C-alpha positions in Angstrom: 38.2 -11.4 -1.3 38.2 -9.0 -4.3 35.0 -7.2 -5.0 34.4 -5.5 -8.5 34.0 -1.8 -8.6 31.1 0.3 -9.8 31.9 -0.6 -13.4 30.3 -3.9 -12.8 27.0 -2.4 -11.6 23.9 -1.8 -13.7 21.1 0.3 -12.1 17.4 -0.2 -12.4 15.1 2.7 -11.5 11.3 2.1 -11.1 9.0 5.1 -11.8 5.4 5.8 -11.4 4.1 9.3 -12.0 7.4 10.7 -10.9 8.4 14.3 -10.0 10.6 14.9 -13.0 12.9 17.3 -11.2 13.6 14.8 -8.4 13.9 11.9 -10.9 16.5 13.9 -13.0 18.5 14.6 -9.8 18.3 10.9 -8.8 19.6 9.7 -12.2 22.3 12.4 -12.3 23.5 11.2 -8.9 23.8 7.6 -10.3 25.1 8.5 -13.8 28.8 8.5 -13.0 28.7 5.6 -10.5 27.3 2.7 -12.6 27.8 1.2 -16.0 24.3 2.1 -17.2 20.7 2.8 -16.0 17.5 1.2 -17.0 14.3 3.1 -16.1 11.2 1.0 -16.0 8.1 3.2 -16.1 5.0 1.6 -14.6 2.3 3.3 -16.8 2.9 6.8 -15.6 0.5 9.6 -16.7 3.7 11.6 -17.5 5.4 8.7 -19.2 6.1 10.8 -22.3 8.0 13.3 -20.3 10.0 10.6 -18.6 11.1 9.3 -22.0 11.9 12.7 -23.3 14.0 13.6 -20.3 16.5 10.9 -21.1 16.2 10.5 -24.9 19.6 12.1 -25.5 21.4 10.1 -22.8 23.0 6.9 -24.2 23.7 5.5 -20.7 20.0 5.6 -19.8 17.3 3.3 -21.3 13.6 3.9 -20.6 11.2 1.0 -20.8 7.5 2.0 -20.6 5.0 -0.5 -19.4 1.4 0.0 -20.7 -0.1 0.0 -17.3 0.8 0.0 -13.6 1.8 -3.7 -13.1 3.2 -3.1 -9.6 6.7 -2.8 -8.2 7.5 -6.6 -8.4 6.7 -6.9 -12.1 8.6 -3.7 -12.9 11.6 -4.9 -11.0 11.6 -8.2 -12.8 11.5 -6.5 -16.1 14.3 -4.1 -15.2 16.5 -6.8 -13.7 16.1 -9.0 -16.8 17.2 -6.1 -19.0 20.1 -5.3 -16.7 21.3 -8.9 -16.7 21.7 -8.9 -20.5 24.7 -6.6 -19.9 26.4 -9.2 -17.7 26.9 -7.0 -14.7 28.3 -8.3 -11.4 25.7 -6.3 -9.4 22.2 -4.9 -10.1 21.4 -1.8 -8.1 17.6 -1.3 -7.6 16.4 2.2 -7.0 13.2 4.2 -6.4 12.5 7.3 -8.4 13.0 9.7 -5.6 16.2 8.3 -4.0 19.4 10.4 -4.2 22.6 8.5 -3.9 25.7 10.3 -2.4 28.8 10.8 -4.5 31.1 7.7 -4.6 28.5 5.7 -2.6 28.5 2.7 -5.0 32.3 2.2 -5.1 32.5 3.0 -1.4 30.1 0.3 -0.3 31.7 -2.3 -2.5 35.2 -1.4 -1.3 34.0 -1.7 2.3 32.4 -5.1 1.6 35.7 -6.4 0.3 37.2 -5.8 3.8 35.0 -8.4 5.4 36.0 -12.0 5.8 35.6 -14.3 2.8 32.7 -16.3 4.3 30.7 -13.1 4.9 31.3 -11.9 1.4 30.3 -15.2 -0.1 27.1 -15.3 1.8 26.1 -11.7 1.0 23.4 -11.5 -1.7 22.3 -7.9 -1.0 24.6 -5.1 0.2 22.4 -2.1 0.9 23.1 1.6 1.0 21.7 3.2 4.1 19.2 6.0 3.9 18.9 8.9 6.3 17.0 7.6 9.3 13.3 8.2 9.0 11.5 10.5 11.5 10.4 8.3 14.3 8.8 10.2 17.2 7.0 7.1 18.5 9.0 4.3 20.2 7.1 1.6 18.3 8.6 2.7 15.0 12.1 2.4 16.4 11.2 -0.9 18.0 9.9 -2.3 14.7 13.2 -1.4 12.9 15.3 -3.0 15.7 13.5 -6.3 15.1 15.0 -6.5 11.6 18.6 -6.4 12.9 20.3 -9.8 13.2 23.9 -8.9 14.1 26.7 -6.3 13.9 29.3 -6.9 11.3 32.1 -4.2 11.3 30.9 -1.5 8.9 27.6 -3.3 8.3 24.6 -4.8 10.1 23.0 -8.0 8.9 19.3 -7.6 8.6 16.2 -9.6 8.0 15.0 -7.2 5.4 15.8 -3.8 3.7 13.8 -1.5 1.5 14.3 -2.1 -2.3 15.9 1.3 -3.0 19.6 1.3 -2.7 20.1 -2.5 -2.9 23.1 -3.9 -4.7 21.9 -7.4 -5.6 24.4 -10.0 -6.8 23.7 -10.7 -10.4 24.0 -14.5 -10.0 21.4 -14.4 -7.3 19.1 -12.1 -9.3 19.1 -14.8 -12.0 17.8 -17.3 -9.5 15.2 -15.4 -7.5 12.3 -13.3 -8.8 10.4 -10.5 -7.1 6.8 -11.5 -6.1 4.6 -9.8 -8.6 1.4 -10.9 -6.9 2.1 -8.6 -4.0 1.8 -5.7 -6.4 3.3 -3.1 -4.0 4.5 -3.1 -0.4 6.4 -5.9 1.3 7.9 -6.9 -2.1 11.3 -6.0 -0.6 10.9 -8.0 2.6 9.5 -11.0 0.7 12.5 -10.9 -1.7 14.9 -10.7 1.3 13.2 -13.7 3.0 13.6 -15.7 -0.2 17.3 -14.9 -0.2 17.8 -15.7 3.4 15.8 -18.9 3.1 18.4 -20.1 0.6 21.2 -19.4 3.0 22.2 -15.9 1.8 22.6 -12.8 4.0 21.4 -9.2 3.6 23.9 -6.6 4.8 23.3 -2.9 5.2 26.0 -0.3 5.4 26.1 1.6 8.7 27.1 5.0 7.2 24.4 7.0 5.6 24.9 7.4 1.8 21.5 8.1 0.3 18.5 10.3 0.8 15.2 8.3 0.6 11.7 9.5 1.4 9.5 6.8 3.0 5.8 7.5 2.9 4.3 11.0 3.1 4.9 13.8 5.6 2.6 16.5 6.9 3.6 19.5 8.9 0.2 20.1 10.6 0.4 17.1 12.9 2.1 16.9 16.3 4.0 13.6 15.7 6.2 12.9 12.8 6.1 9.3 11.4 5.6 7.5 8.1 2.1 7.9 6.7 0.4 6.1 3.9 -3.1 6.7 2.5 -5.9 4.1 2.5 -4.8 2.4 -0.7 -1.2 1.9 0.6 -2.5 0.9 4.1 -4.5 -1.8 2.4 -1.5 -3.3 0.6 0.7 -3.0 3.7 -1.8 -4.9 5.9 -2.8 -7.4 3.2 0.7 -8.3 2.1 2.1 -8.4 5.6 -0.7 -10.6 6.7 -0.2 -12.9 3.7 3.5 -13.2 4.6 3.1 -13.7 8.3 0.6 -16.5 7.7 3.3 -18.2 5.7 6.0 -17.5 8.3 7.9 -15.1 5.9 7.6 -12.2 8.4 8.2 -11.9 12.1 4.9 -11.7 14.0 6.2 -9.0 16.3 7.4 -6.9 13.4 4.0 -7.5 11.6 2.0 -6.3 14.7 4.2 -3.3 15.2 3.9 -2.3 11.6 0.1 -2.6 11.4 -0.2 -0.5 14.6 2.2 2.2 13.4 0.5 2.7 10.0 -3.1 2.4 11.3 -2.2 4.9 14.0 -0.6 7.2 11.5 -3.7 7.0 9.2 -6.0 8.0 12.1 -3.7 10.7 13.4 -3.6 12.3 10.0 -7.2 12.0 9.0 -8.8 12.4 12.5 -10.8 10.3 14.8 -13.7 10.2 12.3 -11.5 8.1 10.0 -11.4 5.1 12.5 -14.4 3.3 10.8 -12.7 3.8 7.4 -9.4 2.5 8.8 -11.2 -0.5 10.3 -12.9 -1.3 6.9 -9.6 -1.1 5.1 -7.9 -3.5 7.6 -10.8 -5.9 7.5 -10.7 -6.0 3.7 -7.0 -6.5 3.7 -7.2 -9.3 6.3 -9.9 -11.1 4.4 -8.0 -10.9 1.1 -4.8 -12.1 2.7 -6.4 -15.1 4.3 -7.9 -16.4 1.1 -4.9 -15.4 -0.9 -6.6 -12.7 -3.0 -3.6 -10.7 -4.1 -2.7 -8.5 -7.1 -3.9 -5.0 -7.9 -7.2 -4.1 -6.2 -9.4 -1.1 -6.9 -11.9 -1.1 -4.0 -13.8 2.3 -3.7 -12.9 2.7 -0.1 -9.2 2.7 -0.9 -9.6 6.1 -2.6 -10.6 7.8 0.6 -8.4 9.4 3.3 -5.8 12.1 3.0 -3.4 11.5 0.1 
């Protein structure tokens, strides 16, 4: 089955208080691989600088939202803009992800080598980031739970991160990102919606992009993803909300909660256990009653950032 090349791809990059140097590098890496780029800025404090950085580039449009409406809302805005250009694929990207040279054409070319049925079912074909540091077995175990099957140069997965996703335009017109989740698990929720409709999510085996997941600190013994209290809240709340609605594997949910709670305590010390517990309890209670959206509880500003 013939697959269009990168000329049929429109990229959407979501920003929030970005490192301008890294953002410029990310856009430059995409610039020659796609038809055009839409940057959706989620109310950044340095939004003026983001706009100024690309003012002279006709291939890059910057849309500034008046406040931080969350990743789901920004993605929906960006995808809507991209679809006006009638692309075949919409590439969703984070502000700090660097795509390797020729990665877009390469993954589409490899997709075209699969059998016709596999191509027809594929709604997302995802670039693969460098493996994240995982010095604890539970992190590796959690990732293995997302793999469904091996498929030549790809693996079929239950979910992938948003950055590096080539989403079929006709599918993007049908399915929206869940804005109520605000941030975290928006990607897995979207993947579930696709798979629930009979589509598949494929990820390339070869590494073609550099993506930073969470924060890293050099003064701790173990290296694993870390998120502060605010992000821990959204991870636990949204994961719980999804697992209660059977949109997330229970085993993956439990492993993820343990990993991020463990990372929070290991970074902030044993004295942070009560804070971690309060964050989790708040997240669980909000998930159970369906209290979603953006939350600004005082306790979420605590913990190492």
